GUGU-655219 format. One record per residue (C-alpha): x, y, z; residue in one letter. Coordinates in Angstrom, 3 decimals, m for minus. Example, Ala and Ser with C-alpha at 12.3 -4.5 7.8 and 13.67 -1.06 7.14 Angstrom:
% residues 2
     east    north       up guza
   12.300   m4.500    7.800    a
   13.670   m1.060    7.140    s
This chain:
% residues 174
     east    north       up guza
  109.450   45.720  176.130    m
  108.793   45.569  179.851    n
  106.936   42.500  181.081    e
  104.392   43.002  183.869    t
  105.843   42.384  187.306    e
  103.873   40.599  190.000    y
  104.483   40.570  193.743    y
  103.266   37.735  195.952    l
  102.332   37.640  199.602    l
  103.826   34.351  200.799    m
  104.192   33.429  204.490    n
  103.063   36.975  205.373    d
  106.012   38.396  203.453    m
  106.059   40.304  200.173    e
  108.149   38.520  197.577    q
  108.988   39.419  194.012    g
  109.003   40.793  191.452    p
  107.934   37.760  189.335    f
  107.153   37.492  185.669    t
  104.064   35.579  184.514    i
  106.370   32.743  183.404    g
  107.825   32.514  186.895    q
  104.316   32.543  188.389    l
  103.358   29.658  186.085    r
  106.360   27.675  187.296    s
  105.447   28.287  190.937    l
  101.807   27.389  190.143    w
  102.751   24.145  188.391    n
  105.093   23.220  191.241    a
  102.251   23.763  193.722    g
  104.096   26.489  195.620    k
  101.293   28.994  195.094    i
   97.523   28.449  195.009    t
   94.440   30.394  194.014    s
   94.349   31.676  197.619    k
   97.830   33.237  197.358    t
   97.591   37.047  197.174    y
   99.320   39.082  194.472    y
   99.911   42.721  193.645    f
  100.961   44.508  190.479    q
  101.431   48.136  189.432    a
   98.140   49.983  189.095    g
   96.278   47.921  191.708    m
   94.944   49.570  194.857    s
   94.981   46.409  197.012    e
   96.247   42.821  197.160    w
   93.994   40.237  195.439    k
   93.922   36.431  195.368    p
   95.381   34.727  192.304    l
   91.887   33.582  191.310    t
   91.754   36.835  189.317    h
   94.631   35.728  187.059    v
   94.069   31.950  186.921    l
   93.591   32.087  183.161    s
   97.169   33.358  182.848    l
   98.582   30.626  185.094    l
   96.760   27.528  183.823    e
   97.607   26.215  180.386    p
   94.974   26.940  177.781    s
   92.908   23.924  176.832    p
   93.715   22.357  173.507    v
   90.783   22.856  171.208    t
   90.535   20.208  168.566    d
   87.541   20.756  166.327    t
   87.803   17.397  164.616    a
   86.085   14.550  166.455    p
   88.370   11.692  167.339    r
   86.494    8.683  166.097    t
   88.149    5.655  164.671    i
   86.064    4.000  162.028    k
   86.528    0.364  161.340    t
   85.344   m0.941  158.024    a
   82.647   m3.568  158.219    k
   83.156   m6.847  156.419    s
   80.685   m7.745  153.665    r
   81.444  m11.426  154.299    f
   80.446  m11.110  157.969    v
   77.327   m9.153  156.936    y
   76.269  m11.942  154.549    i
   77.024  m14.746  157.037    i
   74.995  m12.979  159.725    l
   72.188  m12.451  157.218    g
   72.147  m16.105  156.173    v
   72.234  m17.604  159.657    f
   70.578  m14.917  161.815    l
   68.719  m12.928  159.170    g
   65.266  m13.399  160.677    l
   66.475  m11.669  163.829    l
   67.995   m8.789  161.834    g
   71.430   m9.263  163.383    i
   73.114   m8.421  160.061    h
   71.321   m5.059  160.010    n
   72.414   m4.268  163.565    f
   75.992   m5.155  162.517    y
   75.810   m2.724  159.577    a
   74.258    0.033  161.697    g
   70.740   m0.214  160.246    y
   69.118   m0.313  163.671    f
   65.586    0.511  162.525    r
   65.546   m2.280  159.953    k
   67.001   m4.685  162.513    g
   64.379   m3.745  165.093    a
   61.580   m4.303  162.569    i
   62.973   m7.753  161.789    q
   63.143   m8.641  165.481    v
   59.512   m7.577  165.916    i
   58.397   m9.617  162.871    v
   60.281  m12.637  164.219    w
   58.566  m12.320  167.607    f
   55.154  m12.028  165.916    v
   55.897  m15.190  163.962    y
   57.091  m16.975  167.112    a
   53.937  m15.863  168.940    l
   51.750  m17.187  166.122    l
   53.634  m20.476  166.188    f
   53.122  m20.711  169.950    f
   49.381  m20.001  169.570    i
   49.111  m22.724  166.930    v
   50.966  m25.241  169.093    a
   48.824  m24.514  172.145    v
   45.642  m24.550  170.078    s
   46.433  m27.948  168.559    i
   47.290  m29.364  171.972    r
   44.083  m28.071  173.564    m
   41.743  m29.205  170.759    n
   42.893  m32.787  170.249    t
   40.347  m34.224  172.715    n
   37.226  m32.370  171.469    d
   36.222  m33.449  167.954    s
   33.630  m30.656  167.471    i
   35.996  m27.818  168.367    n
   38.844  m29.561  166.575    f
   37.398  m28.832  163.116    e
   36.717  m25.143  163.808    s
   40.038  m24.872  165.622    g
   41.759  m26.497  162.664    f
   40.524  m23.686  160.373    i
   41.814  m21.015  162.778    v
   45.095  m22.862  163.143    v
   45.392  m23.168  159.372    g
   44.839  m19.424  158.923    i
   47.429  m18.620  161.594    l
   49.925  m20.968  159.951    v
   49.324  m19.318  156.549    l
   49.790  m15.835  158.030    i
   52.950  m16.927  159.835    g
   54.361  m18.615  156.740    d
   53.560  m15.543  154.646    l
   55.433  m13.337  157.147    l
   58.343  m15.763  157.119    l
   58.468  m15.878  153.316    l
   58.314  m12.086  153.008    l
   61.060  m11.738  155.600    s
   63.301  m14.231  153.811    l
   62.768  m12.489  150.450    i
   63.583   m9.133  152.043    r
   66.718  m10.551  153.659    i
   67.955  m11.992  150.359    i
   67.315   m8.695  148.549    i
   69.103   m6.765  151.323    d
   72.100   m9.088  151.223    l
   72.427   m8.659  147.457    i
   71.798   m4.938  147.230    k
   73.452   m3.537  150.380    t
   77.008   m2.436  149.605    k
   77.561    0.106  152.428    t
   76.925    0.331  156.139    d
   74.482    2.846  157.643    a
   77.067    5.647  157.701    s
   77.740    5.209  153.968    g
   81.118    3.526  154.294    d
   81.582    0.648  151.842    p
   81.946   m2.898  153.084    f
   85.391   m4.432  152.668    v
C-alpha cells in the first residue's frame, strides 16, 4: 500500500516527499503552519495547508457521557437545616427543591411584613384612644393571619422533613 506523498514549499524551496505522519510531526513541532504551501500528486497548483488541517490536527475526543460528579446529600443536614432554618426554606434549597424553597422564602417575607405592619400600627396608635380600638381589631386580624401562615408553614416543614427521602434529582439521602 502506497501512502500519499506530500511536498512542502518551505523557505521558497520544495521539500519532500513527506507522509501525513511526518507532516503531523512538523505541525506539532511548529515548523509548518496553515500558511505553508503543499503539493501532492493530482493537484494542479500549490495550496496552503489550511485545506488539510483536519489531517494534521488530532481529532477531538468525543465523550458522550457528561462528566458530573454527584455528591450524596445528608439526611441529617437536611433535617437540621429544616429545624433551624425551615421557615426560610434553606433545607429545600440544599436538597435541590428550589421552587419549594422560594415559596417558603416568600411566605416568610409576607409574615415578616405583617409583623412589621403590626409593630408600626401599635406604635402609632398608642396615643389616640379612639383609633386605638379600631386599630387593635386590624392588628388582631393581621396577627391571626400571620400566625396562621406561620403554623401552616411549620406543619408543612415537619411533614416535608418526615416524608422526604430523596433530593430533587431522585438520589436518596445518606
